[in-house]
C-alpha positions as CSV (number, residue, x, y, z in Angstrom):
1,M,51.3,-25.7,72.7
2,A,51.6,-26.3,69.0
3,G,55.4,-26.1,68.9
4,G,57.7,-29.1,69.0
5,S,59.0,-28.1,72.5
6,G,55.5,-27.6,73.8
7,N,54.6,-31.1,72.8
8,A,57.6,-32.7,74.3
9,W,55.7,-34.0,77.4
10,R,53.1,-35.6,75.0
11,W,55.9,-37.5,73.3
12,W,57.5,-38.6,76.5
13,L,54.2,-39.7,78.0
14,S,53.3,-41.7,74.8
15,V,56.7,-43.4,74.6
16,G,56.9,-44.0,78.3
17,S,53.6,-46.0,78.2
18,V,55.3,-48.6,76.0
19,G,56.9,-49.8,79.3
20,L,53.6,-51.4,80.1
21,L,54.7,-54.3,78.0
22,A,57.2,-55.3,80.7
23,L,54.4,-56.4,82.9
24,P,53.2,-59.5,81.0
25,L,56.7,-59.9,79.4
26,G,58.0,-60.6,83.0
27,Q,55.6,-63.6,83.1
28,G,56.9,-65.0,79.9
29,E,53.9,-63.9,77.8
30,P,55.3,-62.1,74.7
31,M,52.1,-62.1,72.7
32,V,50.1,-60.7,75.7
33,A,52.9,-58.1,76.2
34,V,52.3,-56.8,72.6
35,V,48.6,-56.4,73.5
36,A,49.4,-54.6,76.7
37,A,51.9,-52.3,75.0
38,T,49.5,-51.4,72.1
39,F,46.5,-50.9,74.2
40,G,48.4,-49.0,76.9
41,V,50.0,-46.6,74.4
42,I,46.6,-45.9,72.8
43,V,45.0,-45.0,76.1
44,V,47.8,-42.9,77.5
45,A,48.6,-41.3,74.1
46,A,45.0,-40.6,73.4
47,W,44.8,-38.5,76.5
48,A,48.2,-36.9,75.9
49,W,47.4,-35.7,72.4
50,G,43.7,-35.2,72.8
51,T,43.6,-33.0,75.9
52,R,43.5,-29.3,75.9
53,S,45.2,-29.2,79.4
54,G,48.6,-27.7,79.9
55,R,51.8,-29.6,80.4
56,G,51.4,-29.8,84.2
57,L,47.9,-31.1,84.4
58,G,48.1,-33.1,81.2
59,A,51.2,-35.0,82.2
60,L,49.9,-35.6,85.7
61,V,46.6,-37.1,84.4
62,G,48.4,-39.1,81.7
63,T,50.9,-40.5,84.3
64,A,47.9,-41.4,86.5
65,F,46.3,-43.4,83.7
66,A,49.5,-45.4,83.2
67,T,49.8,-46.0,86.9
68,V,46.3,-47.2,87.2
69,L,46.8,-49.6,84.3
70,A,49.9,-51.0,85.9
71,S,48.2,-51.2,89.3
72,A,45.2,-53.2,87.8
73,F,47.7,-55.6,86.3
74,A,49.5,-56.1,89.7
75,V,46.2,-56.6,91.6
76,S,45.0,-59.1,89.0
77,Q,48.1,-61.1,88.8
78,W,49.0,-61.3,92.5
79,P,47.5,-64.7,93.2
80,R,47.9,-64.6,97.0
81,S,48.1,-68.5,97.1
82,R,45.1,-68.7,94.8
83,I,44.9,-69.9,91.2
84,A,46.3,-67.2,89.0
85,A,43.8,-65.4,86.8
86,P,44.2,-65.3,83.0
87,W,45.2,-62.1,81.2
88,H,41.6,-61.5,80.3
89,D,41.0,-60.5,84.0
90,W,43.3,-57.5,84.0
91,F,42.6,-56.6,80.4
92,A,38.8,-56.3,81.1
93,V,39.7,-53.7,83.8
94,W,42.0,-51.9,81.3
95,L,39.0,-51.6,79.0
96,L,37.1,-49.8,81.8
97,I,40.0,-47.5,82.3
98,G,40.0,-46.8,78.6
99,V,36.3,-45.8,78.8
100,V,37.2,-43.5,81.7
101,C,39.9,-41.9,79.5
102,L,37.5,-41.4,76.7
103,A,35.0,-39.8,79.0
104,A,37.8,-37.5,80.4
105,L,38.7,-36.4,76.8
106,I,35.0,-35.5,76.1
107,V,34.6,-33.6,79.4
108,D,38.0,-31.9,78.9
109,R,36.9,-30.8,75.4
110,I,33.6,-29.4,76.6
111,M,35.1,-27.6,79.6
112,G,37.8,-26.2,77.5
113,A,35.4,-24.9,74.9
114,S,33.2,-23.2,77.5
115,K,36.2,-21.4,79.1
116,A,37.7,-20.1,75.8
117,D,37.0,-16.4,75.2
118,H,36.6,-14.7,71.9
119,T,40.3,-13.6,71.8
120,V,41.5,-17.2,72.1
121,R,38.9,-18.6,69.7
122,R,41.6,-19.3,67.3
123,K,41.8,-22.9,68.6
124,S,44.1,-24.3,66.1
125,T,42.9,-26.7,63.5
126,M,45.8,-28.9,64.6
127,A,44.6,-29.1,68.2
128,R,41.1,-30.0,67.0
129,A,42.4,-32.6,64.7
130,R,44.4,-34.2,67.4
131,W,41.4,-34.5,69.6
132,V,39.3,-36.1,66.8
133,V,42.0,-38.6,66.0
134,A,42.6,-39.4,69.6
135,V,38.9,-40.0,70.4
136,T,38.3,-41.9,67.2
137,A,41.3,-44.2,67.7
138,L,40.4,-44.8,71.4
139,S,36.7,-45.4,70.6
140,S,37.5,-47.9,67.8
141,V,40.0,-49.9,70.0
142,L,37.6,-50.0,72.9
143,L,34.8,-51.2,70.6
144,L,36.9,-53.9,69.0
145,C,38.6,-55.1,72.2
146,G,35.3,-54.9,74.2
147,C,33.6,-57.2,71.7
148,G,36.6,-59.6,71.7
149,I,36.9,-59.8,75.5
150,G,33.2,-60.3,75.8
151,L,33.3,-63.4,73.6
152,V,36.3,-64.8,75.5
153,V,35.1,-64.4,79.1
154,T,31.4,-65.2,78.7
155,D,30.1,-68.8,78.8
156,G,26.7,-70.2,78.0
157,D,25.6,-70.1,81.6
158,G,27.2,-66.8,82.5
159,S,30.1,-68.2,84.5
160,L,33.7,-67.1,84.2
161,R,36.0,-70.1,84.1
162,I,39.7,-70.6,84.1
163,S,41.1,-73.6,82.3
164,V,42.9,-76.1,84.5
165,R,46.7,-75.7,84.2
166,D,49.4,-78.3,84.7
167,E,50.9,-76.1,87.4
168,E,48.0,-76.9,89.7
169,V,49.4,-80.4,90.2
170,L,52.9,-80.4,88.7
171,P,55.7,-80.8,89.2
172,L,55.5,-84.0,91.1
173,P,58.0,-85.1,93.7
174,L,60.6,-87.7,92.8
175,S,58.6,-90.4,94.5
176,L,55.8,-90.0,92.1
177,R,55.5,-90.3,88.3
178,L,53.0,-88.8,85.9
179,V,51.6,-91.4,83.6
180,S,49.4,-89.0,81.6
181,G,47.6,-85.7,81.8
182,D,44.6,-84.2,80.1
183,S,43.4,-80.7,80.8
184,C,39.9,-81.4,79.5
185,A,39.2,-85.1,79.6
186,S,35.5,-84.4,79.9
187,G,33.3,-81.3,79.9
188,G,30.2,-79.5,78.7
189,S,29.3,-76.7,76.3
190,S,29.8,-73.8,78.6
191,G,33.6,-73.9,79.1
192,N,33.4,-76.3,82.0
193,C,36.0,-79.1,81.9
194,T,37.3,-81.8,84.1
195,A,41.0,-82.4,84.0
196,E,42.6,-85.8,84.7
197,F,46.1,-86.5,85.9
198,V,47.1,-90.2,86.2
199,V,49.9,-90.7,88.7
200,T,51.8,-93.7,90.0
201,A,54.6,-94.3,92.4
202,A,58.1,-94.0,90.9
203,D,59.4,-97.0,93.0
204,G,56.4,-99.3,92.3
205,A,54.7,-98.8,95.8
206,D,51.2,-99.8,96.2
207,R,48.1,-97.6,95.8
208,A,47.7,-96.7,99.5
209,T,51.3,-95.4,99.6
210,T,50.8,-93.5,96.3
211,V,47.7,-91.9,97.6
212,T,49.4,-90.8,100.9
213,R,52.4,-89.3,98.9
214,L,50.1,-87.6,96.4
215,V,47.8,-86.1,99.1
216,G,50.8,-84.7,100.9
217,H,52.2,-83.2,97.7
218,L,48.8,-81.6,96.8
219,R,48.4,-80.1,100.2
220,N,51.9,-78.6,100.0
221,H,50.8,-77.3,96.6
222,G,47.9,-75.3,98.2
223,W,45.0,-77.7,97.9
224,P,43.0,-78.0,101.3
225,L,42.2,-81.7,100.9
226,R,39.9,-83.5,103.4
227,L,38.8,-87.1,103.4
228,E,35.1,-87.8,103.2
229,R,33.6,-91.1,102.3
230,D,36.8,-92.5,100.9
231,V,37.3,-89.4,98.7
232,F,39.9,-86.7,99.2
233,S,38.5,-83.4,98.0
234,G,39.1,-79.6,98.3
235,E,38.6,-76.3,96.5
236,R,40.9,-73.5,95.6
237,E,39.6,-70.0,94.9
238,S,40.8,-68.2,91.8
239,G,42.7,-64.9,92.1
240,G,42.1,-61.9,89.9
241,I,39.6,-59.0,89.9
242,L,36.7,-60.7,88.2
243,N,34.6,-63.4,89.8
244,W,36.1,-66.6,88.4
245,T,34.8,-70.0,89.2
246,A,36.7,-71.9,91.9
247,H,38.5,-75.2,91.0
248,R,37.6,-78.4,92.8
249,L,40.0,-81.3,93.1
250,W,39.2,-84.9,94.1
251,L,40.8,-88.3,94.1
252,Y,39.7,-91.7,95.4
253,A,41.4,-93.1,98.5
254,D,40.4,-96.6,97.4
255,A,40.3,-98.1,93.9
256,E,38.9,-96.1,91.1
257,P,35.1,-96.7,90.7
258,T,35.5,-97.5,87.0
259,S,39.0,-97.7,85.5
260,T,41.1,-100.0,83.3
261,L,44.3,-98.6,84.8
262,S,46.7,-100.7,86.8
263,P,45.8,-101.1,90.5
264,G,48.7,-98.9,91.7
265,T,47.7,-95.8,89.8
266,V,45.7,-92.8,91.1
267,V,43.7,-90.3,89.1
268,V,43.5,-86.7,90.2
269,Y,40.4,-84.9,89.0
270,I,40.1,-81.1,88.8
271,G,36.9,-79.5,87.7
272,N,36.2,-75.8,87.0
273,F,32.4,-76.0,87.4
């Protein structure tokens, strides 16, 4: 297993795992793609070069790790008409997969040592060094990324929140025009924000007509709006694997309670609290 030909499967498995970058790259996220490729290679390569298993079992388990990583991404980023989860969602699961890989390397090492007889006790220094490097690299990356992802996804009150995106309202139909948009017009200290989109009719129609057009557009956009006490409101659940807070949208059917805007404009509010 020490020869170049014996390690060919390890090289192919390591190089093949770089393909994981295609997942976020397909979403137009080049920086996230770099993170995915780097972390994916470290997890798969750590197993490939650290395991004592032979080519058959080693390649099979390594391929399984790569497949599970890709599957976690697919499940996380398949919104199913919900609000798409951020990349932290699938990466948090990737960290757990990395922990499983680390545990597998340790178990693999212990089982391999217990099976080895005295005639095969010449366990090469190279093989031992590969295991140490693989475990050290994987442990370091898991610790670093785990601390980072913990800071990103945790809020002061323990809730997981997704920032409001323009795509939750835009693009508007030709009959409506966006006056202004603010993804966090007001908020608190725990990551909660209220976004505001100011909309008016493109043809100068009155407020009632603008509201009718806007409500129809938002319903087509996936918002289940209902009218209660002169307020249209509705919630959309977030996709992903983790338990992200739903987004709530509302707009006033009549004039805004307090506003200096022109009478024909309508404000769409979206909160993530």
